[in-house]
C-alpha positions as CSV (number, residue, x, y, z in Angstrom):
1,M,-18.0,5.7,-23.3
2,I,-16.4,3.1,-21.1
3,I,-15.4,3.8,-17.5
4,S,-13.5,1.3,-15.4
5,V,-13.4,2.0,-11.7
6,G,-11.3,0.4,-8.9
7,I,-12.0,1.1,-5.3
8,D,-9.7,-0.1,-2.5
9,I,-11.2,0.2,1.0
10,G,-8.3,0.0,3.4
11,S,-8.4,-0.1,7.2
12,A,-7.0,3.4,7.5
13,F,-7.2,5.0,4.0
14,S,-9.4,4.2,1.0
15,K,-8.5,4.9,-2.6
16,G,-10.2,5.0,-6.0
17,I,-9.0,5.2,-9.6
18,A,-11.1,5.7,-12.8
19,L,-10.0,4.6,-16.2
20,K,-11.7,6.2,-19.2
21,D,-11.2,4.1,-22.4
22,G,-8.3,2.5,-20.6
23,D,-6.4,5.7,-19.5
24,I,-6.3,7.0,-15.9
25,V,-8.5,10.1,-15.7
26,A,-9.2,10.5,-12.0
27,S,-8.0,9.3,-8.6
28,F,-9.2,10.0,-5.1
29,E,-7.9,9.2,-1.6
30,T,-9.6,9.7,1.7
31,P,-9.4,8.4,5.3
32,S,-11.6,5.3,5.6
33,G,-13.4,6.4,8.7
34,G,-15.9,4.2,10.5
35,D,-18.5,3.8,7.7
36,F,-17.0,1.9,4.8
37,K,-20.2,2.1,2.8
38,L,-20.3,5.9,3.1
39,T,-16.6,6.1,2.2
40,A,-17.1,4.0,-0.9
41,E,-20.0,6.2,-2.1
42,R,-17.8,9.3,-1.5
43,I,-15.0,7.8,-3.6
44,R,-17.4,6.8,-6.5
45,E,-19.0,10.3,-6.6
46,N,-15.7,12.1,-6.5
47,L,-14.2,10.0,-9.3
48,L,-17.2,10.4,-11.6
49,L,-17.5,14.1,-10.9
50,K,-13.8,14.6,-11.7
51,I,-14.3,13.1,-15.1
52,G,-17.4,15.1,-15.7
53,Q,-19.9,12.3,-15.6
54,D,-23.4,12.8,-14.1
55,L,-24.3,9.9,-11.9
56,N,-27.7,9.7,-13.6
57,R,-26.3,9.6,-17.1
58,K,-26.1,6.3,-18.8
59,V,-22.6,5.2,-19.5
60,K,-20.8,1.9,-19.4
61,I,-19.3,1.6,-16.0
62,H,-17.8,-1.5,-14.3
63,I,-16.6,-1.2,-10.7
64,V,-14.3,-3.6,-9.0
65,A,-13.7,-3.4,-5.2
66,T,-10.8,-4.7,-3.1
67,G,-9.3,-4.2,0.3
68,F,-10.1,-4.7,3.9
69,G,-13.6,-3.3,3.6
70,S,-14.4,-4.4,0.0
71,K,-17.5,-6.4,1.0
72,M,-19.1,-3.2,2.2
73,V,-19.0,-1.7,-1.4
74,G,-22.5,-2.8,-2.2
75,F,-22.6,-1.2,-5.7
76,A,-19.4,-3.1,-6.9
77,D,-19.8,-5.4,-9.8
78,E,-17.0,-7.6,-8.7
79,I,-14.8,-8.0,-5.5
80,K,-11.2,-9.1,-5.9
81,T,-8.6,-9.9,-3.3
82,E,-5.8,-7.4,-2.6
83,I,-3.2,-9.9,-3.7
84,I,-4.8,-10.3,-7.2
85,C,-5.2,-6.5,-7.6
86,I,-1.6,-5.8,-6.5
87,A,-0.2,-8.4,-8.9
88,K,-2.3,-7.1,-11.8
89,S,-1.2,-3.5,-11.2
90,V,2.5,-4.2,-10.7
91,S,2.8,-6.5,-13.7
92,N,1.3,-3.7,-15.7
93,L,3.5,-0.9,-14.4
94,L,6.7,-2.8,-13.7
95,P,6.7,-5.9,-15.9
96,S,10.2,-7.0,-14.8
97,V,9.1,-7.4,-11.1
98,R,8.7,-10.9,-9.7
99,T,8.6,-10.2,-5.9
100,V,6.3,-7.5,-4.4
101,V,6.3,-6.2,-0.9
102,D,3.0,-4.4,0.1
103,V,3.4,-2.5,3.4
104,G,-0.1,-1.7,4.5
105,D,-1.6,-0.2,7.7
106,L,-2.6,-3.6,9.2
107,Y,-0.5,-6.1,7.4
108,T,2.6,-6.5,5.3
109,K,2.1,-8.9,2.3
110,V,4.8,-10.4,0.1
111,L,4.0,-12.1,-3.1
112,R,6.0,-13.8,-5.8
113,M,4.6,-13.9,-9.4
114,D,5.6,-15.0,-12.9
115,N,6.1,-12.9,-16.0
116,Q,2.3,-13.0,-16.7
117,G,1.4,-11.6,-13.2
118,N,0.2,-15.0,-12.0
119,I,0.9,-15.5,-8.2
120,N,3.2,-18.4,-7.4
121,N,3.4,-17.8,-3.6
122,F,2.5,-15.2,-1.0
123,I,2.7,-14.6,2.7
124,L,1.0,-12.3,5.2
125,S,2.4,-10.8,8.3
126,G,0.9,-11.5,11.7
127,K,-1.6,-9.3,13.4
128,C,1.0,-7.4,15.4
129,A,1.3,-3.7,14.3
130,G,5.0,-3.9,14.7
131,G,5.3,-5.7,11.3
132,S,3.1,-3.3,9.4
133,G,2.8,0.4,8.5
134,R,0.8,1.0,11.7
135,I,4.0,1.2,13.7
136,L,5.1,4.2,11.5
137,Q,1.9,6.0,12.5
138,I,2.4,5.2,16.1
139,I,6.0,6.5,16.3
140,S,5.2,9.6,14.2
141,K,2.7,10.6,16.9
142,V,5.1,9.8,19.7
143,L,7.8,11.9,18.1
144,Q,5.4,14.6,17.0
145,V,6.7,14.4,13.4
146,K,4.3,14.3,10.4
147,L,4.0,10.9,8.9
148,D,5.0,12.2,5.5
149,D,8.2,13.6,7.0
150,I,9.6,10.7,8.9
151,G,11.3,9.1,5.9
152,E,13.4,12.1,5.0
153,L,14.2,12.8,8.6
154,S,15.5,9.3,9.3
155,L,18.0,9.6,6.5
156,R,19.7,12.4,8.4
157,S,20.6,10.0,11.2
158,K,24.3,9.8,12.2
159,K,23.9,7.3,15.0
160,R,21.0,4.9,14.6
161,V,19.2,3.8,17.7
162,D,18.5,0.1,17.4
163,F,15.3,-1.2,18.9
164,S,15.4,-4.3,21.0
165,T,11.8,-5.4,20.1
166,G,9.6,-5.7,17.0
167,C,6.4,-5.2,19.0
168,A,4.6,-2.0,18.3
169,V,3.6,-1.5,22.0
170,F,7.1,-2.1,23.3
171,S,8.6,-0.1,20.5
172,E,6.5,2.9,21.5
173,S,7.6,2.6,25.1
174,E,11.2,2.1,24.1
175,A,11.0,5.2,21.9
176,I,9.6,7.3,24.8
177,S,12.4,6.1,27.1
178,R,15.1,6.8,24.5
179,I,13.7,10.4,24.0
180,A,14.0,10.9,27.8
181,E,17.6,9.8,27.6
182,G,18.3,12.4,24.9
183,A,18.2,10.4,21.7
184,R,17.6,12.4,18.5
185,K,14.4,11.9,16.6
186,E,16.2,11.0,13.3
187,D,18.3,8.3,15.1
188,L,15.1,6.8,16.6
189,L,13.4,6.8,13.2
190,A,16.4,5.2,11.5
191,G,16.3,2.4,14.2
192,L,12.6,2.0,13.7
193,H,12.9,1.7,10.0
194,R,15.7,-0.9,10.4
195,S,13.6,-2.9,12.8
196,L,10.6,-2.9,10.5
197,A,12.7,-3.6,7.4
198,S,14.2,-6.7,9.2
199,Q,10.8,-8.1,9.9
200,I,9.8,-7.5,6.3
201,N,12.9,-9.2,5.1
202,S,12.0,-12.3,7.1
203,L,8.8,-12.5,5.2
204,I,10.6,-12.0,1.9
205,E,12.9,-14.9,2.6
206,R,10.0,-17.1,3.5
207,V,8.3,-16.5,0.2
208,G,11.4,-17.3,-1.8
209,P,12.2,-14.0,-3.6
210,E,13.1,-13.5,-7.2
211,M,14.3,-10.4,-8.9
212,D,13.2,-7.7,-9.7
213,M,11.6,-6.6,-6.4
214,A,9.2,-3.8,-5.8
215,M,7.6,-2.1,-2.7
216,V,4.1,-0.8,-2.8
217,G,1.4,0.3,-0.3
218,G,1.4,3.3,2.0
219,G,4.7,2.2,3.6
220,A,6.4,2.5,0.2
221,K,5.9,6.3,0.5
222,D,8.4,6.3,3.3
223,I,11.9,6.6,1.7
224,G,13.5,5.8,5.0
225,L,11.9,2.3,5.1
226,V,12.7,1.7,1.4
227,E,16.3,2.6,2.0
228,A,16.5,0.4,5.1
229,L,15.2,-2.6,3.2
230,K,17.7,-1.8,0.4
231,E,20.5,-1.9,2.9
232,I,19.5,-5.2,4.3
233,R,18.9,-6.9,1.0
234,G,21.8,-5.4,-0.9
235,H,19.9,-4.6,-4.1
236,K,17.5,-2.0,-5.5
237,I,13.9,-1.9,-4.6
238,L,11.6,-0.5,-7.3
239,V,8.8,1.9,-6.1
240,P,6.1,3.0,-8.6
241,S,4.6,6.5,-8.4
242,M,1.7,6.7,-6.0
243,P,2.5,3.3,-4.5
244,Q,-0.5,3.6,-2.1
245,M,-2.9,3.5,-5.1
246,I,-1.6,0.2,-6.5
247,G,-4.6,-1.9,-5.2
248,A,-7.1,0.6,-6.6
249,L,-5.3,0.7,-10.0
250,G,-5.2,-3.1,-10.1
251,A,-9.0,-3.3,-9.5
252,A,-9.6,-0.7,-12.2
253,L,-7.5,-2.7,-14.7
254,I,-9.5,-5.8,-13.9
255,A,-12.6,-3.8,-14.5
256,K,-11.2,-2.7,-17.9
257,D,-10.5,-6.4,-18.7
258,F,-14.2,-7.1,-18.2
259,F,-15.1,-4.8,-21.1
260,M,-12.4,-6.3,-23.2
261,R,-13.8,-9.8,-22.6
262,S,-17.3,-8.5,-23.3
263,S,-16.3,-7.1,-26.7
264,E,-14.8,-10.3,-27.9
């Protein structure tokens, strides 16, 4: 039996996917916490237990790690960059896509690839949280709205509140001031999504976009952000199911390729 495992250790959340004979049979997601080694072990154990494999039983397993804390996955057979794993996954799920926007907790990444999934160009946002998914977490806490709910809530906005800054710190202060002035939560969220989408669009333009375009990462779970980027760009944005798992899936697919090469 062949098991291919992909583990994506992110700064906020870590994910894992297991492929059994090439098919997805298990997935697991957990907060990364402060000990990436322990988190990686937890992911591996949960994945293998889900597919009924005793950790001591001899089976063919190949593990590929990726993400912010990938170097801490000591049991990984290979380590691959997030960009490579994202391209691998998206080209497999959405073969028509040529431009991918990955909105993560720390960074937003935009990459352009060819019809074989080869990367032609990519760009990474700066370290400011205002250009990544972190700002969504910050504002959800300020507004006391669950992170999973802010997208739907923002779509109810009737009068968007535009933010005058793209900085996370100043956006937080501005949101607090606007609340004191009586602004509605949905209007603030609509403005925040517009501000973040504008910053993302600047990255897209710099990479030289080609159609089709997809959004992945945790930020792609936020329908308000996806719709804001659609409005700015004027075209559809494809979003795969479980977009936050794309990195882990790409790593698992690369692990599967290892067995395919070995059998040749």
